C-alpha positions, 0 to 999 in steps of 0.5 A: 445576509438573510442566513445572517439575520436568521442565525442572528435571530437564533442566537438572540433566542437561546440567549434569552432562554439562557438568562434565567438558567443563568440567573438561577445559578447566580443566585444559587452561589451565595448558598455554596459558598456559605457551606462550611468545611472542617477538615479530619487528618487520620495519622498513625491510627488517630483522628486529628483533632479528636474533638472537632466543633461545628455549628449546630443547625446547619449542613456541614461539609467534613473532609476526610484526609487519610494520612496513613499508607493503610485504608480506614473506614470513617464509621459513626452510627450517631451521624449514620455514616461510613465511609472507607477512606483509602490509604493516602486518599480523601472522602468528603462526608456531609452531615447535619444540619445536627441538634446541638450535642456530641457525635462519637466516631471511630475508625473501624479497623482501628477502632481502639486507638482512631476515635473521636467525637464531633461536637455540635454548638448552638449559635452563640457557642459556636460564635464564641468558640470560633472568635477563640479559634482559628478556622 
């Protein structure tokens, strides 16, 4: 009986320590859930879409899916990013928060065909764009 009481007392102490950690994790969930994800595909050595609109002033997640059997390297000097995506593979890149403007990107292995631009729109323009396009 004494061991059972001791065990319950230890569990109660552990639960009290875990509560602040659980509360902190719950507070961070809305931040993670709000992050916008944008998808780029590489197919036939072309980026699709070749023009990608994102909101300025926010960190965004780019999911790059390579539909080609050969590898490609996502390269952008203006975004300061480069990432090799294996054939039939995918990669995740985080960019931003970005100032409003245009940011060129290309495929280093096929620079003549694999080209694109990411356009960061100010909030009012982003909201208008989003209202007219499915995301």
